[in-house]
C-alpha positions, 0 to 999 in steps of 0.5 A, spaced: 500 500 500 502 506 498 503 511 503 498 517 504 501 524 504 507 522 501 512 528 499 513 528 491 521 528 490 524 535 490 527 537 484 532 543 481 527 544 475 522 549 475 515 547 474 516 546 467 509 544 465 506 550 468 512 554 465 510 551 458 503 551 458 503 559 460 508 561 454 503 556 450 497 560 452 501 567 451 502 565 444 495 563 443 491 569 446 496 574 444 500 572 438 507 573 441 511 567 439 514 562 444 521 563 442 520 571 444 517 569 450 523 564 452 528 569 451 525 574 455 524 569 461 531 566 460 533 574 461 528 574 467 531 568 470 538 570 469 536 577 472 533 574 478 539 570 480 544 576 479 540 580 484 543 576 489 549 574 486 552 580 482 559 576 482 556 571 477 557 575 471 555 572 465 557 565 467 549 564 468 546 559 463 538 557 462 537 551 459 529 551 457 528 545 453 521 545 450 521 538 447 523 535 454 519 539 458 525 542 462 527 548 465 534 548 468 539 554 470 546 553 471 552 557 474 559 555 470 565 555 474 572 555 471 577 550 474 583 554 477 589 553 482 587 559 486 580 562 487 579 569 486 572 569 485 568 563 488 562 565 484 565 564 477 571 559 479 573 553 483 579 550 485 582 543 482 581 540 489 574 541 490 572 540 482 576 533 483 572 532 489 565 532 485 568 530 478 574 526 479 576 527 472 576 534 472 583 538 470 585 545 470 582 549 465 576 545 465 569 549 465 564 545 470 556 547 470 553 547 477 545 547 477 542 552 481 536 550 485 530 555 483 528 555 491 534 559 493 531 565 489 529 570 494 522 574 494 526 580 491 529 576 485 522 572 484 519 579 483 524 581 478 523 575 474 516 577 474 517 584 472 521 582 466 517 577 464 511 582 464 515 587 461 517 583 455 510 581 454 508 588 453 514 590 449 512 584 444 505 586 444 507 593 442 512 591 437 507 587 434 502 593 434 508 597 431 509 593 425 502 592 423 500 599 423 507 601 420 505 597 414 499 601 413 502 608 413 499 612 407 493 607 407 486 608 409 483 604 415 476 604 419 476 607 426 470 607 431 469 613 435 470 611 442 470 618 445 470 626 443 473 631 447 467 636 449 472 642 450 477 641 444 473 637 439 478 632 438 476 624 437 479 618 440 478 612 435 479 605 436 483 602 429 484 595 427 488 592 422 489 585 421 488 582 428 491 588 432 488 594 434 490 600 438 487 607 440 489 613 435 487 621 436 484 625 431 486 632 432 482 638 431 487 640 426 486 634 422 478 634 422 474 636 416 471 643 418 463 642 419 464 634 420 461 632 427 463 626 430 459 622 435 461 616 440 460 609 436 461 612 429 465 609 424 470 613 420 475 612 415 481 615 416 488 616 413 494 613 416 499 619 416 505 616 420 506 611 425 511 613 431 514 609 437 513 612 444 514 610 451 507 608 451 507 604 445 506 605 438 503 612 436 498 612 430 497 619 427 491 619 423 487 625 418 481 626 415 484 632 411 490 629 408 490 629 400 492 622 401 485 620 403 482 622 397 487 618 393 486 612 397 479 613 396 479 613 388 484 607 389 478 603 392 473 605 388 476 605 381 479 599 379 483 602 373 487 606 378 488 600 383 491 596 377 495 602 375 492 603 368 490 610 370 495 614 374 494 619 379 499 625 378 497 630 383 492 632 388 491 639 391 485 639 397 482 644 401 478 639 406 471 639 406 470 644 400 474 642 394 479 637 391 482 637 384 485 631 382 490 630 376 489 623 372 493 620 366 493 614 362 499 611 358 493 607 355 490 611 349 484 606 349 482 608 356 479 615 358 482 617 365 477 622 367 471 617 365 474 611 369 474 616 375 467 618 374 464 611 373 458 609 369 453 615 371 458 618 375 457 613 380 464 612 382 466 619 384 459 620 387 461 615 392 467 618 394 463 625 394 459 622 399 464 619 403 467 626 403 461 629 406 459 633 400 466 635 398 467 637 391 472 634 386 474 636 380 478 631 375 482 633 370 487 630 365 494 631 366 499 633 361 506 634 360 505 640 356 505 646 362 500 650 358 495 645 357 495 642 364 494 649 367 488 650 363 485 644 365 487 645 372 483 652 372 476 648 370 471 649 370 473 656 367 474 656 360 481 659 358 483 663 352 491 662 352 496 660 357 503 663 356 509 661 360 513 666 363 519 662 366 520 655 369 514 655 374 511 662 372 505 663 367 500 668 365 493 666 363 488 669 359 480 668 360 474 671 357 471 677 362 465 673 364 470 667 366 474 671 370 470 670 377 469 663 375 477 662 374 479 665 380 473 662 385 470 664 391 476 667 395 481 665 390 480 658 391 480 655 384 486 659 382 489 657 389 488 649 388 490 650 381 497 653 383 498 647 388 496 642 383 500 644 377 506 647 381 506 653 377 505 661 379 499 663 375 497 670 373 490 670 371 488 676 367 481 678 363 481 678 355 479 685 355 485 688 359 491 682 358 496 686 360 493 691 365 492 690 372 485 689 374 482 689 381 479 682 380 486 680 377 489 674 382 496 671 382 496 664 385 502 661 388 504 654 390 504 653 397 
């Protein structure tokens, strides 16, 4: 008959079953690779031992064998004639008492009993493990979202600051998620955000910070419009139609210059879509923002004239490398300039030209309504 309450045999090993079960769960639930956690836990055990045994230096070795299901820690000691550091050296006489074949210059490994760890050492190990998990999670989040820079992601508004109007969004990519802040300066004027609202945002940049990855998002960036067209227009997505330039004043108007190397493809028609459906979907997403789609040209005069749409242009004369004078019909002057100069300003941003607009009735004389628009 086996004796009751028989004590289990003592071992120098950690509770290996719990150890490997824990890292399996970490990998399954948090997606952190087992190899990464084994490295961090090894570091934790070494740090814990060094807390009380600083003289051990780099002679501590942890052997975690997942196949055998064992975790052991060893302290290596050099066999020497005269011992200067008992933590890392052992005399030949003492070594031969343990291993008769030991010789000077040999290195002997002594297993460290894990129960010898003090309370402080155990806490140190735990902290390093927790920190390792945090670093791994932050690293995985950073890697995932940095791969989404200059892309569109959908976020869920979780909070709106009643004082500043800034909105916190929970954004998701793959299996990872994080919080991002949509600053008032990155919001489209007139848009109202409420908790629980889903919102498409443009990922401007992803930075590392002490509190984890910082994802900078925007609703005003011109890249948002470009990515919306890529999602909506197959010809842009596959490269048949190329977006050459974008200028935008968020919430009001955007100008988009497109071009196709395929003579059989109308780049403007592809972006507009059947019955205007494609561009209408984008305008709806932009909450009514007007979108002018013009054809890009390598001829500066032709390009500038198109950029001033919807106004008609009589002539464009280039005056320098990035300067030009545009003549428009008298009744088109206000349309070419636009409300508060917006049309001319966006055309200048789009083309990169400084545009001097004059009416046909006085092409050389300054007029009150004359406007010089420069690229910003």
